[in-house]
BAFI-3210 file (N, C-alpha, C; in Angstrom, 3 decimals, decimal comma, padded with zeros to 6 digits):
// residues 328
n [1|2|3|4|5|6|7|8|9|10|11|12|13|14|15|16|17|18|19|20|21|22|23|24|25|26|27|28|29|30|31|32|33|34|35|36|37|38|39|40|41|42|43|44|45|46|47|48|49|50|51|52|53|54|55|56|57|58|59|60|61|62|63|64|65|66|67|68|69|70|71|72|73|74|75|76|77|78|79|80|81|82|83|84|85|86|87|88|89|90|91|92|93|94|95|96|97|98|99|100|101|102|103|104|105|106|107|108|109|110|111|112|113|114|115|116|117|118|119|120|121|122|123|124|125|126|127|128|129|130|131|132|133|134|135|136|137|138|139|140|141|142|143|144|145|146|147|148|149|150|151|152|153|154|155|156|157|158|159|160|161|162|163|164|165|166|167|168|169|170|171|172|173|174|175|176|177|178|179|180|181|182|183|184|185|186|187|188|189|190|191|192|193|194|195|196|197|198|199|200|201|202|203|204|205|206|207|208|209|210|211|212|213|214|215|216|217|218|219|220|221|222|223|224|225|226|227|228|229|230|231|232|233|234|235|236|237|238|239|240|241|242|243|244|245|246|247|248|249|250|251|252|253|254|255|256|257|258|259|260|261|262|263|264|265|266|267|268|269|270|271|272|273|274|275|276|277|278|279|280|281|282|283|284|285|286|287|288|289|290|291|292|293|294|295|296|297|298|299|300|301|302|303|304|305|306|307|308|309|310|311|312|313|314|315|316|317|318|319|320|321|322|323|324|325|326|327|328]
n.u [087,456|088,737|086,374|086,202|088,622|087,917|085,833|087,197|088,922|087,103|085,792|088,004|088,492|086,033|086,223|088,695|087,904|085,816|087,264|088,890|087,229|086,267|088,532|088,671|088,083|084,608|082,845|081,630|083,085|084,134|087,205|090,107|091,415|093,945|094,887|094,274|095,589|097,981|101,767|105,097|106,892|108,671|109,169|111,122|111,639|109,362|106,809|103,731|101,483|100,876|098,759|097,454|096,682|094,478|094,479|092,122|091,678|090,667|091,297|093,224|093,594|094,255|095,891|097,079|100,037|101,238|100,423|101,176|102,042|102,690|101,187|099,392|099,548|100,990|100,277|101,187|100,643|101,569|102,880|105,547|108,428|109,775|112,196|112,093|109,794|109,600|109,660|110,717|110,363|110,381|109,076|109,327|108,367|109,469|110,347|110,623|112,716|111,987|113,618|114,237|115,755|117,314|117,688|115,510|116,492|118,610|117,752|116,977|116,294|114,391|113,681|109,920|108,968|109,703|111,475|108,920|107,394|105,649|102,409|101,163|102,565|101,609|100,559|102,506|103,132|103,875|104,147|103,324|104,328|103,641|106,045|106,890|107,718|106,017|105,156|105,918|107,952|109,745|110,003|111,641|114,000|114,028|112,826|109,806|110,759|110,183|107,844|106,090|106,062|106,355|107,612|106,558|107,630|107,847|110,085|111,468|112,475|114,615|115,593|118,992|119,185|120,000|118,533|115,731|115,605|115,293|113,226|109,870|106,899|105,056|103,910|102,856|102,581|101,416|102,252|100,812|100,756|099,953|099,168|098,881|098,376|097,306|098,128|098,176|097,859|095,831|092,890|093,330|093,212|093,049|092,834|094,177|095,951|098,549|100,883|103,579|105,465|109,060|110,010|107,909|108,915|111,202|111,159|110,122|106,715|105,374|106,392|105,666|102,934|099,471|098,498|097,518|099,659|099,892|102,035|102,815|104,305|108,006|109,730|107,835|105,137|101,471|099,974|097,394|095,205|093,721|090,259|090,072|092,899|095,703|098,122|101,548|102,127|099,676|100,174|102,477|101,356|100,119|098,515|098,369|099,769|098,557|095,812|092,648|090,249|088,678|088,464|087,141|087,615|086,741|088,693|089,097|087,823|085,817|086,495|086,592|088,121|091,297|092,456|090,786|089,143|087,214|086,474|084,214|081,283|080,049|076,662|075,506|077,081|076,094|074,311|075,888|077,870|075,937|075,439|078,276|078,807|077,051|077,382|079,809|079,180|077,227|079,066|080,520|078,534|077,794|080,127|080,788|078,472|079,211|081,426|080,467|078,769|080,369|081,818|079,904|079,001|081,532|081,483|078,970|079,612|078,943|078,563|080,262|081,388|083,727|087,368|088,576|088,948|089,152|088,444|085,123|084,293|081,730|082,467|084,057|087,732|090,427|091,727|089,693|087,595|084,895|084,555|083,467|080,205|080,229|083,086|085,700]
n.v [148,482|148,236|147,241|144,403|143,418|143,463|141,857|139,450|139,120|138,807|136,495|134,517|134,537|133,612|130,853|130,051|130,234|128,685|126,182|126,104|125,764|122,880|121,621|121,766|120,140|119,213|118,165|119,330|118,794|116,561|114,903|114,279|110,822|110,521|112,862|112,907|110,633|110,491|109,504|111,110|109,640|106,848|103,377|101,160|098,430|097,657|095,101|094,308|095,081|096,001|095,000|095,931|095,049|094,680|093,590|092,150|091,228|092,841|094,696|097,445|101,198|103,327|105,080|105,692|107,095|106,601|104,189|100,766|097,458|098,914|097,786|094,633|092,587|092,415|091,717|090,251|091,070|089,654|086,480|084,446|083,822|080,709|079,707|080,611|079,500|077,556|075,400|076,438|079,130|082,834|086,341|089,715|092,858|096,080|099,576|102,269|105,631|107,879|109,932|112,692|112,824|110,720|107,373|104,668|102,638|103,111|104,211|104,895|102,755|100,659|097,633|096,976|094,727|091,481|088,735|086,595|083,010|082,264|080,554|080,569|080,676|081,769|084,143|085,901|086,777|089,135|088,823|090,762|091,493|092,293|093,208|094,876|097,981|101,525|103,156|105,789|105,645|104,371|106,598|108,359|107,860|107,960|110,418|111,529|112,798|113,454|115,155|113,904|111,335|107,439|104,594|101,249|097,966|094,251|091,998|088,894|085,715|082,694|079,065|078,689|080,746|083,929|087,083|088,214|090,897|092,085|092,387|093,502|093,594|096,548|099,578|102,361|105,091|108,078|110,676|112,718|115,003|113,404|111,230|108,316|107,550|105,125|105,383|103,972|100,926|098,080|095,893|092,952|089,728|089,228|086,793|085,048|083,193|082,074|083,525|083,427|085,256|085,179|086,240|085,493|082,676|083,304|085,255|085,819|085,574|087,558|089,713|089,600|089,551|089,805|092,996|096,161|099,146|102,255|104,960|107,735|109,746|110,442|107,379|106,805|104,658|103,711|100,655|098,943|096,492|094,388|093,297|089,699|089,067|087,508|085,432|084,661|081,819|080,452|080,938|079,704|076,989|076,676|078,808|082,364|085,451|087,417|088,317|086,906|087,259|087,391|090,292|093,662|096,772|100,457|102,647|103,015|105,506|105,628|106,540|106,905|104,365|105,017|103,822|102,844|100,975|102,238|105,079|107,140|109,035|112,402|112,992|114,927|114,939|114,170|116,742|118,809|117,936|118,203|121,040|122,224|121,465|122,537|125,216|125,434|124,658|126,649|128,792|127,960|127,797|130,630|132,022|131,191|131,791|134,673|134,823|134,099|136,094|138,104|137,461|137,771|140,177|141,479|140,039|141,151|144,133|147,561|148,091|149,965|152,246|153,684|154,322|157,804|159,758|157,764|156,435|157,006|157,375|158,574|160,447|163,256|164,000|165,842|167,144|167,751|169,306|171,265|174,626|176,674|178,880|182,113|182,427|183,616]
n.w [034,218|036,696|037,790|037,011|037,802|040,828|040,802|040,101|042,274|044,379|043,511|043,660|046,145|047,094|046,259|047,325|050,244|050,398|050,020|052,096|054,239|053,505|054,070|056,793|060,188|060,578|062,114|065,314|068,687|067,961|067,501|065,415|065,027|064,531|065,564|068,192|069,291|068,389|068,357|068,915|067,855|065,959|066,213|064,521|065,367|066,700|067,090|067,126|069,716|073,207|075,891|079,067|082,407|085,056|088,729|089,226|086,472|084,622|081,539|081,311|080,641|081,631|084,588|087,952|088,721|091,291|091,717|092,976|092,440|088,966|086,780|087,208|085,231|082,022|078,726|075,497|072,123|070,176|069,206|070,554|069,216|067,640|068,908|071,260|072,318|074,046|076,727|078,864|078,931|079,407|079,985|080,457|081,593|080,101|080,626|078,732|078,164|075,819|073,900|072,087|068,880|069,434|068,421|069,002|069,738|071,395|073,483|077,200|079,980|082,181|083,982|085,053|085,970|087,444|085,561|084,276|084,148|081,858|080,366|077,916|074,759|072,568|073,292|074,916|078,549|081,242|084,874|087,658|091,047|094,558|095,208|093,060|091,781|091,476|088,772|089,019|090,766|088,957|087,370|088,928|088,309|085,515|084,121|081,862|078,619|076,260|075,361|077,592|077,068|077,240|076,548|076,567|076,684|076,045|076,556|075,808|077,090|076,925|077,855|077,526|075,520|074,598|075,836|074,276|072,106|069,541|068,177|069,644|071,083|071,977|073,976|074,144|076,300|077,738|080,385|082,371|084,443|087,648|086,292|084,158|080,625|078,158|074,629|072,614|071,088|071,897|071,999|074,474|075,698|079,056|080,272|078,870|079,386|081,980|084,133|086,060|088,323|088,973|091,303|092,867|093,550|094,719|096,859|099,916|100,837|102,307|101,133|098,534|098,345|097,423|097,056|096,832|096,566|097,019|096,541|098,767|099,181|098,035|099,414|101,167|101,686|101,471|102,272|100,950|101,356|098,921|097,810|097,178|096,478|094,955|096,521|096,610|097,224|096,555|093,358|092,976|093,434|090,964|089,818|089,471|089,831|088,832|087,182|086,730|085,158|082,186|080,979|079,355|080,305|081,663|083,294|087,328|087,460|085,825|083,327|079,992|077,698|076,574|074,379|072,855|070,060|068,592|068,377|070,263|068,515|067,921|068,650|066,996|064,636|061,646|061,307|061,602|059,615|057,142|057,194|056,727|054,297|052,853|053,039|051,615|049,145|048,186|047,932|046,111|043,907|044,055|043,290|040,927|039,411|039,612|037,932|035,567|034,940|034,843|032,382|030,869|030,436|029,141|026,952|025,450|025,037|024,025|020,926|018,253|020,133|020,250|020,526|021,285|018,829|016,835|013,690|012,491|014,988|017,520|019,371|019,304|018,138|019,895|017,581|015,670|016,542|015,402|014,510|016,859|016,940|015,954|015,899|014,088]
ca.u [088,648|089,117|085,289|086,679|089,577|087,589|085,103|087,912|089,462|085,939|085,320|088,749|088,633|085,154|086,776|089,555|087,159|085,283|088,272|089,506|086,153|086,209|089,697|088,689|087,224|083,289|081,907|082,007|082,995|085,024|088,751|090,345|091,958|095,321|095,379|094,408|096,773|099,580|102,974|105,985|108,385|108,309|110,236|111,144|111,908|107,967|106,102|102,712|101,380|100,774|097,634|097,758|095,726|094,110|094,468|090,740|091,391|090,380|092,201|093,287|094,301|095,120|095,915|097,950|101,655|101,868|100,097|102,181|102,589|102,471|100,331|099,429|100,022|101,189|099,591|101,556|099,596|102,356|103,398|106,792|109,429|109,779|113,097|111,886|108,490|109,605|109,026|111,509|110,117|110,407|109,006|109,558|107,965|110,499|109,874|112,070|112,477|112,104|114,275|114,049|116,903|118,195|117,246|114,546|117,451|119,551|116,984|117,508|115,129|114,617|112,585|108,898|108,644|110,913|111,004|107,947|107,163|103,765|101,946|100,772|103,486|101,006|100,444|103,768|102,722|104,543|103,284|104,129|103,967|103,657|107,521|107,535|107,437|104,929|105,498|106,296|109,031|110,616|110,325|112,631|115,544|113,862|111,632|109,618|111,810|109,600|106,304|105,547|105,746|107,195|107,530|106,545|108,160|108,133|111,370|111,550|113,915|114,623|116,619|120,298|119,020|120,110|117,213|115,167|114,981|115,335|111,678|109,109|105,865|105,361|102,625|103,111|101,673|101,714|102,062|100,119|100,835|100,169|098,207|099,338|097,404|097,717|097,889|097,784|097,822|094,564|092,472|093,803|092,535|093,846|092,881|094,462|096,972|098,810|101,970|104,268|106,860|110,260|109,704|107,128|109,687|112,666|111,089|108,840|105,342|105,109|107,015|104,847|101,454|098,731|097,543|097,808|100,437|100,009|103,083|102,306|105,352|109,146|110,016|106,581|103,943|100,643|099,490|095,505|094,610|092,408|089,937|090,556|094,145|096,097|099,474|102,694|101,713|098,789|100,919|103,306|100,630|099,598|097,821|098,922|099,894|097,919|094,322|091,992|088,874|089,080|087,219|087,681|086,517|087,565|089,408|088,279|086,808|084,647|086,420|086,675|089,411|091,971|092,997|089,602|089,755|086,085|086,166|082,750|081,144|079,028|075,326|075,385|077,659|075,445|073,597|077,346|078,202|075,254|075,703|079,413|078,421|075,851|078,023|080,761|078,358|076,783|079,999|081,050|077,799|077,881|081,597|080,501|077,443|079,709|082,191|079,455|078,368|081,481|082,324|078,624|079,296|082,590|080,831|078,099|080,080|078,258|079,301|080,499|081,878|085,567|088,370|088,578|089,640|089,515|087,432|083,817|084,043|081,091|083,368|085,461|088,864|090,889|092,217|088,706|086,680|084,413|084,617|082,008|079,645|080,526|084,500|086,482]
ca.v [147,701|147,908|146,329|143,291|143,056|143,154|140,549|138,127|138,916|138,244|135,006|133,768|134,872|132,688|129,511|129,681|130,191|127,042|124,807|125,744|125,062|121,824|120,983|121,763|118,878|119,339|117,976|119,880|118,050|115,485|115,150|113,267|109,913|110,633|113,843|112,545|109,455|110,995|109,522|111,782|108,867|105,306|102,529|100,075|097,474|097,247|094,072|094,204|095,878|095,189|095,388|095,823|094,179|094,863|092,283|091,691|090,584|093,920|095,328|099,023|101,926|104,708|104,994|106,472|106,828|106,208|102,966|099,728|097,457|099,473|096,838|093,206|091,813|092,849|090,682|090,480|090,546|088,964|085,209|084,424|082,940|079,305|079,532|081,591|079,373|076,343|075,254|077,611|080,508|083,742|087,240|090,759|094,210|097,208|100,729|103,361|106,701|108,474|111,163|113,138|113,097|109,603|106,172|104,139|101,192|103,963|104,885|104,578|102,140|099,761|096,832|097,175|093,701|090,622|087,801|085,454|082,348|082,059|079,413|080,696|081,294|082,592|085,501|086,265|087,716|089,316|089,067|091,764|091,015|093,532|093,825|095,504|099,382|102,155|104,292|107,125|105,226|104,213|108,138|108,939|108,207|108,093|111,259|111,506|113,691|113,799|115,373|113,059|110,082|106,592|103,254|099,845|096,856|093,107|091,356|087,230|085,146|081,151|078,444|078,717|081,876|085,366|087,885|088,513|092,340|092,539|092,905|093,562|094,358|097,876|100,568|104,228|105,967|109,576|110,922|113,877|114,870|112,038|110,023|107,828|107,115|104,600|106,385|103,208|099,415|097,327|094,632|091,723|088,950|088,774|085,232|084,082|082,015|082,490|083,793|083,328|086,004|084,746|086,697|084,441|081,665|083,641|086,052|086,017|085,850|088,598|090,849|089,614|089,562|090,455|094,299|097,461|099,972|104,044|105,813|109,184|110,737|109,581|106,871|106,663|103,828|103,124|099,775|098,768|095,319|094,648|091,984|088,601|089,102|086,089|085,170|083,900|080,681|080,214|081,025|078,517|076,021|076,820|080,051|083,341|086,709|088,408|088,567|085,642|087,229|088,130|091,681|094,948|097,857|101,700|102,845|103,247|106,498|105,603|107,547|105,878|103,651|105,853|103,110|102,084|101,129|102,857|106,286|107,529|110,082|113,325|112,885|115,909|114,773|114,717|117,720|119,934|117,666|118,787|122,323|122,791|120,844|123,368|126,591|125,229|124,362|127,878|129,432|127,446|128,412|131,958|132,522|130,394|133,187|136,141|134,719|133,847|137,356|138,993|137,252|137,729|141,520|141,368|139,369|142,135|145,442|148,067|148,247|151,669|152,805|153,585|155,199|158,949|160,308|156,574|156,722|156,684|158,077|159,587|161,251|164,287|164,093|167,393|167,990|167,695|169,977|172,263|175,834|177,276|179,705|183,681|182,858|183,753]
ca.w [034,165|038,096|038,285|036,870|038,826|041,869|040,828|039,924|043,279|045,241|043,067|043,989|047,697|047,921|046,170|048,661|051,586|050,653|050,077|053,271|054,985|053,427|054,632|058,393|060,606|060,095|063,179|066,591|069,756|067,696|067,299|064,557|065,987|064,199|066,453|069,503|069,752|067,641|068,847|067,957|067,057|065,305|066,348|063,657|065,886|067,342|066,196|068,007|071,023|074,589|076,777|080,572|083,048|086,553|089,337|088,790|085,067|083,342|080,809|081,985|079,583|082,417|086,003|088,890|088,540|092,377|092,041|093,009|091,064|087,788|086,099|087,602|084,156|080,429|077,541|074,179|070,915|069,078|069,712|070,703|068,089|067,886|069,574|072,776|072,905|074,742|078,135|079,896|078,135|080,206|079,730|081,289|080,976|080,673|080,485|078,132|077,850|074,454|073,876|070,604|067,994|069,788|068,088|069,953|070,317|072,183|074,670|078,244|080,298|083,107|084,083|085,702|086,703|087,277|084,512|084,877|083,203|081,265|079,708|076,171|073,847|071,574|074,096|075,995|079,569|082,549|086,143|088,767|092,492|095,423|095,399|091,847|092,290|090,725|087,722|089,674|091,230|087,950|086,857|089,552|087,343|084,043|083,525|080,603|078,210|075,022|075,482|078,397|076,575|077,951|076,021|077,660|075,855|076,343|076,115|075,952|077,476|077,271|078,077|076,541|074,686|075,061|075,938|072,773|072,312|068,286|068,123|070,491|071,293|072,643|074,390|074,342|077,447|078,367|081,560|082,693|086,284|088,392|085,633|082,771|079,843|077,161|073,558|071,375|071,730|071,451|073,152|075,143|076,736|080,137|080,894|077,738|079,861|083,119|084,271|087,477|088,592|089,588|092,781|093,654|094,283|095,138|097,870|101,150|100,551|102,849|100,073|097,151|098,606|096,445|097,462|095,914|097,199|096,882|097,320|098,925|098,550|098,076|100,507|101,721|101,240|102,486|101,657|101,475|100,936|097,865|097,799|096,235|096,115|095,096|097,371|096,106|097,421|095,334|092,223|092,886|092,911|089,499|089,825|089,043|091,028|088,106|087,146|086,045|084,547|080,922|080,767|079,161|080,728|081,876|084,519|088,195|087,439|084,808|082,051|078,603|077,162|075,625|073,253|071,981|068,375|067,988|069,396|069,976|067,746|068,405|068,075|065,886|063,302|060,290|060,872|061,134|058,213|056,277|056,928|056,190|052,914|052,098|052,768|050,724|047,730|048,133|047,971|044,756|043,121|043,963|042,765|039,481|038,896|039,427|037,146|034,171|034,636|034,182|031,110|029,698|030,148|028,066|025,287|024,687|024,827|023,064|019,421|017,636|021,051|019,854|021,293|021,002|017,546|015,659|012,682|012,787|016,489|017,736|020,167|018,317|019,007|019,867|016,396|015,012|017,021|014,726|015,068|017,410|016,124|016,327|015,741|012,765]
c.u [088,614|087,632|085,452|087,583|089,205|086,608|085,939|088,366|088,364|085,704|086,799|088,845|087,297|085,353|087,792|089,258|086,564|086,123|088,967|088,571|086,516|087,439|089,725|087,857|085,777|082,282|082,330|081,873|083,705|086,565|089,163|091,323|093,284|095,873|095,404|095,211|098,170|100,877|104,032|107,140|107,573|109,542|110,119|111,313|110,454|107,479|104,824|102,310|100,894|099,621|097,851|096,599|095,685|094,447|093,112|090,604|090,844|091,636|092,015|094,337|094,694|095,079|096,805|099,402|101,907|101,348|100,985|101,885|102,032|100,899|100,377|099,874|099,821|101,092|100,538|100,776|100,103|103,065|105,060|107,429|109,567|110,777|112,942|110,271|108,492|109,226|109,697|111,202|109,769|109,825|109,181|109,322|109,299|109,692|110,975|111,610|112,614|112,687|114,392|115,639|117,905|117,252|116,517|115,921|118,553|118,894|117,237|116,139|115,381|113,456|111,246|108,474|109,866|110,540|109,767|107,812|105,827|103,583|101,730|101,778|102,711|100,305|101,303|102,945|103,708|103,609|104,249|103,749|103,867|104,969|107,945|107,026|106,382|105,875|106,281|107,643|110,376|110,819|111,287|114,017|115,095|112,428|111,348|110,302|110,998|107,932|105,147|105,329|106,777|106,703|107,650|106,941|108,453|109,231|111,174|112,598|113,451|115,612|117,858|120,084|119,414|118,690|116,769|114,737|115,397|114,113|110,712|107,617|105,824|103,957|103,055|102,218|102,129|101,653|101,853|100,108|101,020|099,463|098,885|098,340|098,097|097,253|097,786|097,805|096,409|094,072|093,192|092,952|093,532|094,087|093,397|095,652|097,353|100,178|102,626|105,491|107,932|110,355|108,946|107,724|110,734|112,511|110,113|107,912|104,739|105,564|106,340|103,357|100,822|098,005|098,554|098,273|100,373|101,188|102,698|103,329|106,688|109,740|109,025|105,405|102,889|100,000|097,793|095,423|093,616|091,541|090,161|091,919|094,701|097,711|100,194|102,326|100,657|099,359|101,727|102,674|099,746|098,749|098,624|098,875|099,221|096,495|093,734|090,715|089,095|087,782|088,182|087,061|087,213|088,006|088,633|087,160|085,536|084,835|086,616|087,937|090,292|092,515|092,106|089,721|088,540|085,858|084,594|082,457|080,103|077,720|074,728|076,098|077,126|074,819|075,065|077,780|077,616|075,447|076,894|079,318|077,992|076,547|079,049|080,054|077,889|077,910|080,512|080,033|078,051|079,303|081,290|079,385|078,176|080,727|081,704|078,939|079,230|082,030|081,229|078,613|080,448|082,028|079,922|078,509|078,986|079,017|079,597|081,364|083,238|086,088|087,949|089,396|089,655|088,212|086,289|083,159|083,062|081,441|084,252|086,588|089,192|091,369|091,155|087,468|086,220|084,054|083,416|081,455|080,176|082,340|085,020|087,293]
c.v [147,030|147,106|144,764|142,947|142,723|142,108|139,526|137,824|138,179|136,919|133,949|133,520|133,678|131,453|129,270|129,578|128,745|126,005|124,995|125,408|123,717|120,971|120,877|120,833|119,853|119,417|118,647|118,967|116,610|115,813|114,004|112,076|109,966|111,633|113,766|111,528|109,772|110,336|110,366|111,097|107,173|104,602|101,363|098,860|096,947|096,301|093,648|095,213|095,067|095,830|095,068|095,656|094,517|093,223|091,633|090,940|091,409|094,565|096,845|099,652|103,208|104,230|106,068|106,260|106,187|104,874|101,735|098,566|098,310|098,962|095,068|092,213|092,682|091,421|091,291|090,184|089,752|087,637|085,138|083,585|081,425|079,126|080,037|080,936|078,148|076,406|076,187|078,891|081,642|085,342|088,717|092,172|095,351|098,510|101,671|104,559|107,264|109,630|111,764|113,419|111,719|108,155|105,598|103,042|101,800|104,516|104,177|103,485|101,234|098,782|097,160|096,307|092,829|089,580|086,961|084,479|082,099|080,835|079,456|081,186|082,314|084,158|085,901|086,927|088,067|089,138|089,729|091,204|092,049|094,097|094,781|097,024|099,975|102,838|105,480|106,773|104,969|105,786|108,857|109,014|108,110|109,154|111,375|112,840|114,616|113,823|114,422|111,605|108,828|105,491|102,064|098,853|095,581|092,480|089,904|086,662|083,410|080,354|078,492|079,514|083,412|085,768|088,253|090,055|092,806|092,759|092,745|094,240|095,541|098,608|101,741|104,585|107,193|109,978|112,442|114,158|113,848|110,761|109,523|107,574|106,573|105,425|105,209|101,857|099,084|096,473|093,438|090,950|088,751|087,828|084,444|082,996|082,454|082,779|083,650|084,175|085,134|085,118|086,212|083,315|082,080|084,424|085,821|086,056|086,844|089,737|090,589|089,365|090,361|091,788|095,276|098,749|101,294|104,541|107,251|110,129|109,886|108,877|106,383|106,035|103,678|102,136|099,218|097,292|095,266|093,039|091,106|088,697|087,662|086,266|084,251|082,083|079,893|080,093|079,962|076,984|075,819|077,673|081,082|084,543|087,713|087,974|087,648|085,872|088,131|089,251|092,864|096,075|099,305|101,498|102,883|104,537|106,859|106,316|106,335|105,803|104,531|104,908|102,420|101,984|101,909|104,037|106,650|108,888|110,987|112,819|113,830|116,045|115,074|115,766|119,080|119,396|118,357|120,272|122,955|122,593|122,198|124,615|126,362|125,270|126,022|128,845|129,209|128,346|129,812|132,601|132,075|131,755|134,334|135,850|134,677|135,354|138,052|138,909|137,765|139,326|142,078|141,212|140,524|143,370|146,193|148,624|149,737|152,170|152,424|154,499|156,658|159,255|159,119|157,219|156,076|156,892|158,670|160,768|162,270|164,239|165,811|168,040|167,928|168,524|171,269|173,335|176,087|178,714|181,060|183,863|182,833|182,665]
c.w [035,676|038,323|038,155|037,326|040,108|041,899|040,710|041,544|044,564|044,917|043,665|045,435|047,986|047,504|047,261|050,072|051,555|050,598|051,358|054,456|054,986|054,009|056,536|058,955|060,789|061,474|064,523|067,590|069,153|067,403|066,167|065,343|065,834|065,287|067,729|070,159|068,824|068,596|068,234|067,657|066,636|065,929|065,624|064,149|066,813|066,395|067,454|069,257|072,291|075,309|078,375|081,181|084,489|087,423|089,284|087,272|084,029|082,985|081,264|080,868|080,266|083,972|086,715|088,824|089,818|092,750|091,791|093,043|090,021|087,145|086,756|086,590|082,998|079,400|076,156|073,302|069,906|069,537|069,895|069,417|068,454|068,738|070,988|073,218|073,412|076,053|079,276|079,353|079,183|079,461|080,626|080,787|081,218|080,283|079,815|077,843|076,748|074,777|072,143|069,968|068,236|069,145|069,454|070,839|071,437|073,451|076,040|079,061|081,474|083,351|085,021|086,479|086,490|085,788|085,148|083,588|082,836|080,583|078,410|075,714|072,770|072,189|075,250|077,137|080,580|083,340|087,092|090,071|093,154|095,705|094,352|092,508|091,096|089,376|088,107|090,206|090,371|087,349|087,724|088,953|086,129|083,765|082,024|079,847|076,741|075,184|076,472|078,017|077,189|076,960|076,621|076,312|076,670|075,941|076,383|076,412|077,160|077,515|077,026|075,458|075,508|075,235|074,393|072,895|070,551|067,858|068,814|070,508|072,117|072,975|074,845|075,202|077,546|079,641|081,723|084,055|086,683|087,701|084,398|082,109|078,530|075,515|072,388|071,829|071,295|072,419|073,211|075,712|077,963|080,774|079,859|078,473|081,381|083,277|085,673|087,689|089,356|090,966|093,629|094,366|095,294|096,690|098,796|100,454|101,297|101,859|098,814|097,028|097,758|097,286|096,678|096,817|096,534|097,489|097,235|098,746|098,582|099,238|101,729|101,300|101,901|101,459|102,102|100,759|100,093|097,876|096,692|095,675|096,143|095,611|096,386|096,185|096,409|094,072|092,221|092,876|091,650|089,000|089,409|089,913|090,075|088,305|086,609|085,262|083,409|080,929|080,188|079,333|081,150|083,167|085,757|088,335|086,423|083,632|080,999|077,950|076,323|074,366|072,672|070,459|067,698|068,900|068,938|069,016|068,210|067,539|066,929|064,761|062,015|060,180|060,632|059,720|056,885|056,068|056,464|054,879|052,134|051,699|051,961|049,382|047,424|047,564|046,531|043,697|042,655|043,081|040,900|038,831|038,478|038,117|035,394|033,818|034,212|032,817|030,072|029,041|029,265|026,805|024,692|024,957|023,671|021,806|019,136|018,885|021,098|020,761|020,676|019,827|016,715|015,126|013,133|014,487|016,544|018,412|019,543|019,349|018,889|018,823|015,422|015,422|016,129|015,498|015,766|016,851|016,605|016,181|014,428|012,575]
res [m|r|t|r|v|f|q|r|t|v|i|l|g|l|i|g|l|g|l|s|l|a|s|i|p|l|v|r|g|t|t|p|v|s|a|a|s|a|v|p|y|t|d|p|a|a|n|g|y|i|g|l|c|s|q|q|g|q|q|i|t|s|g|s|t|s|t|a|p|f|a|w|r|a|v|s|s|s|p|a|a|a|s|y|a|g|p|a|r|t|a|i|l|m|a|y|q|p|i|q|y|i|a|p|g|d|w|s|g|d|a|l|t|a|s|a|h|y|s|n|p|d|n|p|m|t|a|a|t|g|a|d|e|s|l|g|g|y|m|i|d|f|q|p|k|w|d|g|f|l|q|l|r|i|y|l|g|a|a|n|e|q|g|y|s|l|h|y|p|t|l|d|i|k|v|t|g|n|t|w|t|a|v|d|g|g|p|v|n|c|a|s|g|t|a|v|s|f|e|s|t|l|l|p|s|s|e|t|s|g|s|t|t|t|t|s|r|p|g|t|t|t|t|t|p|r|p|g|a|t|t|a|v|a|a|q|q|g|g|t|t|g|p|s|q|p|q|h|s|t|t|s|g|g|s|q|s|a|a|s|t|h|p|a|s|s|s|g|a|p|i|g|l|l|i|a|v|a|v|v|v|l|m|i|v|a|a|t|v|l|l|f|r|s|r|r|r|g|a|h|a|v|p|g|r|l|s|p|g|a|p|g|s|a|d|p|s|p|d|h|i|p|p|t|k|g|t|s]
***
């Protein structure tokens, strides 16, 4: 009886182990996309996503929190509503501070750029200038509160209309140390239109000139001119203070895009998968064989082996022990 209980315990243990192995990621060196890019919140008002662009027209998915402006252009994947697609259409880039247990509509936030007039209503855009601050400057007042996440939004405007914030495209970024990384979003065409910030027309060109500013500590900045910078004067002549070349690339360090829609897989994926499947199959086969043998032993029990004292039993019971020789 104890042997059978032990066998059944072993069988159930092997089956459980096999199922557990089958549920574990089978390929070493790869991480499920959902685990790598999970955002701990959902925003029911989100509609579409945002792509960020550098001054050279390259889509960027990570960068330094000390770089100013934060991004030269932000492009929406969703078109403007009809009432916000007129000639006086505008767009502005906002950043919000996700807080657990508080609805997204009640999060605190601020503008990362001024409003900008954009040319293509199918892809609303914002434009930054040298007068806009870095993400680090924004975080002085709005530190990430929920696992390092911040949410970017594009709000639209139009003549004789209130700012439209009922639905909006979003981009969730995660801040780690002095680096921000996009955890969702998708590809955009950085040159699908033009955008001109109102700062370019209202502020002196010396304040909005196309240069990259890196903040070394609060209140101290170092300005480094970048090749091909576009000034506010050129923007007023029909150009843009943002990028002009449609490219999608990695960041300056050569790191891979965090918002890539096709994550790279390990070259050893097929081998690891086959080994894991083979182990699970062998465990199931072994459990099946043990179960079959235990049932077979029970079905072929020795006939005539009766309990002590039963009629026909070969083993005498204590009540029928024949007298031994030499006793009276």
